[in-house]
LUMFIBA-713826 format. One record per residue (C-alpha): residue in three letters; x, y, z; residue number from 1. Coordinates in pm, 1 decimal. Each point is the difference from the previous one (the first is absolute). Last residue first. Layout:
REM LUMFIBA-713826
SITE     r         c1         c2         c3     k
SITE   ALA          X          Y          Z   NUM
...
REM end
This chain:
REM LUMFIBA-713826
SITE     r         c1         c2         c3     k
SITE   UNK     7108.6    15417.5    12427.4   285
SITE   UNK      269.7      -83.7      251.5   284
SITE   UNK     -161.9     -344.2       53.6   283
SITE   UNK       20.8      -70.9     -376.8   282
SITE   UNK      363.9      110.7       -1.8   281
SITE   UNK       84.1     -241.5      289.9   280
SITE   UNK     -178.8     -297.6     -176.0   279
SITE   UNK      176.6       65.0     -320.0   278
SITE   UNK      325.8        9.6      188.1   277
SITE   UNK      -68.4     -331.7      174.7   276
SITE   UNK      -84.2     -169.5     -327.5   275
SITE   UNK      327.3      134.8     -160.0   274
SITE   UNK      199.9     -108.0      308.2   273
SITE   UNK     -105.9     -352.4      -20.2   272
SITE   UNK     -180.9     -144.4      308.3   271
SITE   UNK      170.0      -40.5      338.9   270
SITE   UNK       38.4     -371.8       68.7   269
SITE   UNK     -212.8     -141.2      297.6   268
SITE   UNK      226.9     -128.0      290.6   267
SITE   UNK       69.1     -365.9       50.3   266
SITE   UNK      351.0       68.8      133.3   265
SITE   UNK      138.2     -148.9     -330.7   264
SITE   UNK     -187.8      271.7     -188.4   263
SITE   UNK      187.9      279.7      197.7   262
SITE   UNK      329.9     -182.2      -34.2   261
SITE   UNK      -44.9      -20.2     -372.1   260
SITE   UNK     -105.8      363.0      -59.3   259
SITE   UNK      342.0      114.1     -132.4   258
SITE   UNK       86.4      371.3       17.9   257
SITE   UNK       63.5      205.2     -307.7   256
SITE   UNK      243.6      279.1       99.0   255
SITE   UNK      220.6       53.1     -306.4   254
SITE   UNK      181.2      326.7      -72.5   253
SITE   UNK      -20.8      104.3      359.9   252
SITE   UNK      -43.9      381.0       41.5   251
SITE   UNK      307.3      209.3       78.4   250
SITE   UNK      -56.9      252.2      274.1   249
SITE   UNK       76.1      365.4      -68.6   248
SITE   UNK     -202.6       -3.1     -333.6   247
SITE   UNK      116.1        8.3     -361.0   246
SITE   UNK     -278.0      -30.3     -263.1   245
SITE   UNK      201.2       -7.0     -330.2   244
SITE   UNK      230.1     -271.1      132.2   243
SITE   UNK     -298.7     -186.6      106.2   242
SITE   UNK      -93.4      -26.7     -360.6   241
SITE   UNK     -290.9      147.2     -186.3   240
SITE   UNK     -321.9     -133.8     -158.5   239
SITE   UNK     -283.6      226.1     -115.4   238
SITE   UNK     -353.9      -13.3      126.3   237
SITE   UNK     -226.4      190.7     -246.1   236
SITE   UNK      -18.7     -335.2     -188.6   235
SITE   UNK     -228.0     -120.6      280.0   234
SITE   UNK     -293.3      207.3     -147.5   233
SITE   UNK     -240.7       78.8      277.5   232
SITE   UNK     -287.3     -216.5       91.1   231
SITE   UNK       43.9      -10.8      369.2   230
SITE   UNK      156.9     -349.0       -2.1   229
SITE   UNK      203.0       76.2     -308.3   228
SITE   UNK      182.4      280.7      186.4   227
SITE   UNK       53.2     -229.0      299.8   226
SITE   UNK      119.2     -279.7     -213.7   225
SITE   UNK      241.3      228.8     -180.9   224
SITE   UNK      138.3      117.3      345.9   223
SITE   UNK       33.3     -367.0      103.6   222
SITE   UNK      201.9      -94.0     -298.9   221
SITE   UNK      227.0      298.2       35.8   220
SITE   UNK       61.9      -87.8      364.9   219
SITE   UNK      116.4     -329.9     -131.3   218
SITE   UNK     -226.7     -303.5       48.2   217
SITE   UNK      -25.5     -335.1      179.0   216
SITE   UNK     -256.6     -270.3       63.5   215
SITE   UNK     -203.2      -90.2      312.3   214
SITE   UNK      -97.4      274.2      254.0   213
SITE   UNK      251.8       -5.9      282.8   212
SITE   UNK       75.6     -190.9      299.4   211
SITE   UNK      330.4     -155.7      109.0   210
SITE   UNK       45.4     -206.9      305.3   209
SITE   UNK      254.0      -12.4      291.1   208
SITE   UNK      -56.0     -232.1      286.3   207
SITE   UNK      195.2       67.5      317.8   206
SITE   UNK      121.0     -301.6      183.8   205
SITE   UNK      -22.7     -375.2      -25.7   204
SITE   UNK     -256.7      -26.1      274.9   203
SITE   UNK     -251.9      158.8     -232.8   202
SITE   UNK     -308.1      200.7       65.7   201
SITE   UNK     -230.2       23.5     -297.5   200
SITE   UNK     -350.6      -51.2      145.2   199
SITE   UNK     -226.5      178.6     -254.9   198
SITE   UNK     -209.2      302.7       76.7   197
SITE   UNK      313.1      223.9      -34.4   196
SITE   UNK       92.1     -159.5     -335.0   195
SITE   UNK     -343.9       61.9     -151.6   194
SITE   UNK       22.5      368.5      126.7   193
SITE   UNK      336.1       34.9     -171.8   192
SITE   UNK     -152.7     -141.4     -320.9   191
SITE   UNK     -299.3      244.7       16.6   190
SITE   UNK      237.2      287.6       70.4   189
SITE   UNK      216.1      -83.7     -304.0   188
SITE   UNK     -313.3      -14.0     -216.2   187
SITE   UNK     -125.3      339.1      124.6   186
SITE   UNK      349.4      148.5      -36.5   185
SITE   UNK       12.1      -79.5     -377.7   184
SITE   UNK      341.1     -130.0      -88.0   183
SITE   UNK      197.2       82.1     -311.8   182
SITE   UNK      258.7     -283.7      -47.5   181
SITE   UNK      350.9      115.8      -97.8   180
SITE   UNK      230.5       94.3     -286.3   179
SITE   UNK      205.6      323.4      -29.9   178
SITE   UNK      138.7       74.4     -354.2   177
SITE   UNK     -309.3      168.6     -146.8   176
SITE   UNK        2.6      336.9      184.7   175
SITE   UNK     -295.5      230.7      -69.4   174
SITE   UNK      -22.9      303.8     -218.1   173
SITE   UNK     -358.5      148.8       -9.7   172
SITE   UNK     -174.0      170.0     -295.6   171
SITE   UNK     -280.2      258.4      -42.9   170
SITE   UNK       11.9       96.3      359.5   169
SITE   UNK     -229.0       93.5      283.2   168
SITE   UNK     -275.6     -259.1       -1.6   167
SITE   UNK      210.0     -291.0      -84.4   166
SITE   UNK      249.4      142.0      266.6   165
SITE   UNK     -255.9      -30.6      271.2   164
SITE   UNK      -90.0     -358.5      -86.1   163
SITE   UNK      375.2      -85.2      -24.7   162
SITE   UNK       57.5      154.3      332.6   161
SITE   UNK     -280.3     -196.5      169.2   160
SITE   UNK      145.9     -323.8     -155.8   159
SITE   UNK      340.5       81.8      136.6   158
SITE   UNK     -103.7       87.8      359.9   157
SITE   UNK      -70.7      355.7       91.2   156
SITE   UNK     -347.5      -12.4      144.0   155
SITE   UNK     -243.1     -245.2     -163.7   154
SITE   UNK       62.4     -278.2     -243.9   153
SITE   UNK       38.7     -250.9      274.8   152
SITE   UNK      359.0      -92.8      -61.1   151
SITE   UNK      274.9     -256.6      101.2   150
SITE   UNK      295.7      -52.0     -211.8   149
SITE   UNK      152.0     -289.0      203.7   148
SITE   UNK      -69.8     -242.1      278.0   147
SITE   UNK      199.1     -189.1      264.3   146
SITE   UNK     -203.1     -177.5      283.2   145
SITE   UNK      193.8      -74.0      306.9   144
SITE   UNK     -161.8     -244.6      241.4   143
SITE   UNK       83.2      -33.5      366.8   142
SITE   UNK       70.2     -309.6      197.9   141
SITE   UNK      362.6       89.5       90.5   140
SITE   UNK      -72.3      343.7      117.3   139
SITE   UNK      328.8      147.9      155.5   138
SITE   UNK      300.3      -67.1     -231.5   137
SITE   UNK     -194.3      -74.2     -323.5   136
SITE   UNK     -216.8      304.7       61.4   135
SITE   UNK      316.6      218.4       25.6   134
SITE   UNK      118.4     -152.5     -328.5   133
SITE   UNK     -299.3      106.6     -178.6   132
SITE   UNK       24.2      352.6      140.2   131
SITE   UNK      362.5       19.6     -122.6   130
SITE   UNK     -133.9     -108.9     -346.0   129
SITE   UNK     -237.8      290.2       -1.5   128
SITE   UNK      265.0      238.6      123.0   127
SITE   UNK      237.1     -120.9     -296.8   126
SITE   UNK     -271.4       39.0     -249.6   125
SITE   UNK      -73.2      354.4      102.2   124
SITE   UNK      363.7       87.5       -0.1   123
SITE   UNK       20.0     -133.4     -354.0   122
SITE   UNK      172.9     -277.1     -198.2   121
SITE   UNK     -130.6     -291.1      202.4   120
SITE   UNK      184.2     -326.6      -17.3   119
SITE   UNK     -202.3     -309.1       82.9   118
SITE   UNK       86.7     -356.7      -95.7   117
SITE   UNK     -308.4     -195.2     -107.3   116
SITE   UNK     -182.6     -175.6      294.8   115
SITE   UNK     -339.9      166.5      -78.6   114
SITE   UNK        9.0     -107.4     -361.4   113
SITE   UNK       86.3      288.6     -242.4   112
SITE   UNK     -168.7      -30.9     -352.7   111
SITE   UNK      238.9      -67.1     -282.8   110
SITE   UNK      244.1      254.9     -165.7   109
SITE   UNK      180.6      110.3      320.3   108
SITE   UNK      193.5      338.2       41.7   107
SITE   UNK     -256.5      165.5      224.7   106
SITE   UNK      229.8       17.0      297.7   105
SITE   UNK     -253.5     -131.4      233.1   104
SITE   UNK     -136.7      148.0      327.9   103
SITE   UNK     -178.9      257.5     -217.3   102
SITE   UNK     -269.2     -272.4      -83.5   101
SITE   UNK     -172.0      104.0      325.8   100
SITE   UNK     -109.7      -74.8      351.6    99
SITE   UNK     -333.9      -48.3      168.9    98
SITE   UNK       16.0     -157.0      351.7    97
SITE   UNK     -228.9     -265.2      137.0    96
SITE   UNK       56.7      -21.0      378.4    95
SITE   UNK     -174.6     -245.5      238.8    94
SITE   UNK      -56.8       82.1      356.1    93
SITE   UNK      151.1     -187.8      308.9    92
SITE   UNK       39.9      325.0      184.9    91
SITE   UNK      382.9       -8.1       31.9    90
SITE   UNK       51.0     -111.2     -358.0    89
SITE   UNK     -258.5      242.3     -143.8    88
SITE   UNK      162.6      296.0      193.7    87
SITE   UNK      353.0     -111.1     -132.6    86
SITE   UNK     -136.6       -1.6     -358.6    85
SITE   UNK     -166.5      331.2       29.9    84
SITE   UNK      306.0      166.2      153.8    83
SITE   UNK      220.5     -158.2     -266.5    82
SITE   UNK     -217.9      143.5     -257.4    81
SITE   UNK       25.7      346.8      129.9    80
SITE   UNK      385.8      -29.8       29.5    79
SITE   UNK       32.9     -137.3     -362.3    78
SITE   UNK     -256.1      157.5     -229.2    77
SITE   UNK     -104.2      286.1      230.9    76
SITE   UNK      323.3      139.4      131.4    75
SITE   UNK      184.2     -141.4     -297.8    74
SITE   UNK     -177.4      235.6     -240.6    73
SITE   UNK       87.8      300.1      217.6    72
SITE   UNK      357.6     -118.1       36.8    71
SITE   UNK       36.4      -33.6     -381.2    70
SITE   UNK      -53.8      366.0      -45.4    69
SITE   UNK      140.1      100.3     -343.0    68
SITE   UNK      -69.1     -324.9     -193.6    67
SITE   UNK     -319.4      -41.1      218.3    66
SITE   UNK     -150.6      302.6     -186.3    65
SITE   UNK       -3.7     -199.7     -325.5    64
SITE   UNK     -177.8     -306.6      136.7    63
SITE   UNK     -257.8      195.8      215.4    62
SITE   UNK     -151.5     -324.2      131.5    61
SITE   UNK       54.2       16.6      370.5    60
SITE   UNK     -228.1     -288.4      109.3    59
SITE   UNK     -311.0     -101.8      182.5    58
SITE   UNK     -177.2     -287.3     -151.0    57
SITE   UNK       60.2     -223.8      299.0    56
SITE   UNK     -267.2     -268.3       37.5    55
SITE   UNK      -24.5      -88.1      372.4    54
SITE   UNK     -202.7     -315.0       75.2    53
SITE   UNK     -123.4      -24.6      361.1    52
SITE   UNK       57.0     -284.1      234.6    51
SITE   UNK      141.9      226.2      268.8    50
SITE   UNK      -50.3      370.6      -63.8    49
SITE   UNK      233.2      263.7     -169.1    48
SITE   UNK     -115.3      349.0       63.7    47
SITE   UNK      192.9       92.6      320.1    46
SITE   UNK      315.8     -162.4     -105.1    45
SITE   UNK        5.8      215.3     -319.5    44
SITE   UNK      -35.2      322.8      205.4    43
SITE   UNK      295.5     -115.2      221.6    42
SITE   UNK      214.6      -81.5     -288.8    41
SITE   UNK      -54.7      338.5     -174.9    40
SITE   UNK      128.5      -25.1     -358.2    39
SITE   UNK     -332.2     -162.9      -82.4    38
SITE   UNK     -170.4      332.8       43.0    37
SITE   UNK     -353.9     -101.1       86.3    36
SITE   UNK     -316.1      226.5       -9.2    35
SITE   UNK      142.5      271.7     -238.1    34
SITE   UNK      204.3     -260.7     -184.5    33
SITE   UNK     -312.5     -183.1     -101.8    32
SITE   UNK     -191.0     -242.3      193.9    31
SITE   UNK     -256.9     -252.9      -99.7    30
SITE   UNK     -167.1     -224.6      255.0    29
SITE   UNK     -192.2     -294.6     -118.3    28
SITE   UNK     -268.5     -253.6      117.3    27
SITE   UNK      -91.7     -217.2     -284.7    26
SITE   UNK     -340.5       75.3     -151.9    25
SITE   UNK      103.2     -136.9     -345.7    24
SITE   UNK      -66.9      341.8     -168.7    23
SITE   UNK      168.9      179.0      296.1    22
SITE   UNK      308.3     -213.9      -43.0    21
SITE   UNK       24.7       57.9     -382.0    20
SITE   UNK      -57.6      368.3       40.2    19
SITE   UNK      273.1       25.8      257.8    18
SITE   UNK      229.0     -171.5     -245.2    17
SITE   UNK      -84.3      261.3     -256.6    16
SITE   UNK       94.0      283.6      232.9    15
SITE   UNK      332.9     -165.8       77.3    14
SITE   UNK       87.5      -33.0     -371.1    13
SITE   UNK      -62.5      361.5     -100.5    12
SITE   UNK      126.2      151.9      314.9    11
SITE   UNK     -197.3       96.3      301.4    10
SITE   UNK       35.2     -340.9      160.4     9
SITE   UNK      374.9       23.4       32.8     8
SITE   UNK      -39.7     -260.2      278.1     7
SITE   UNK     -278.6     -248.8      -29.1     6
SITE   UNK      -95.9     -184.9      317.2     5
SITE   UNK     -235.9     -304.6      -43.7     4
SITE   UNK     -178.0     -158.8      287.0     3
SITE   UNK      -96.0     -351.5      114.8     2
SITE   UNK      185.9     -190.3     -276.9     1
REM end
């Protein structure tokens, strides 16, 4: 890798990835949507350089809003991704693209392998899957890395929201019938950076991997762990069902992703989610 280009670099994952590169003294350019609108093919072509590694963290992630404006989500998650994949193919650059558990139906009871049948239930999931398919069409040596439940503990993510509600409310109701793997963005960024520094091109086609912190939890479990992690009583978190917390886009009931392909590629496993959460909370302090 001569240079690293991170798209979506102003988001929680992209900004962490920039820190990884800077700490390792790897030449890196980080662009947010203000610097590079991936929907603009010409602009994308002007940024992608031969022999560089492009890590795409740019995405339309407003899951509920996508239900009423799927075209806006598709413009970024499908057309924008196709632009990046095409530019990488033309320039001889390598693409690593971040995707999501939402490409699955969420009706499994064992961790999803990368080759498991997809079946997104939401507009967001459909557009992310369309982006994956675009990569398969035009960038045959790319890597797709699916992840889930990513947080930093800052901004408006789930962990940050629980920290705020712990201060504001006596009790909080959290759904206890959706299961996934909470993933600390710093850990995911480190994994993506390791992948970027490792030669993973394959003549067999696009490689799809799954990367999350190890283990699984419900949102209720995660909320209780957040409360306990800051010295609050976890019993202040009360369970509820998804039916009691209706949202425009249905959430997957089960979205645990198998780490087997990640490990088989020789990449370091991400640590257990409880250890990662404890680290995240200590850094916030």
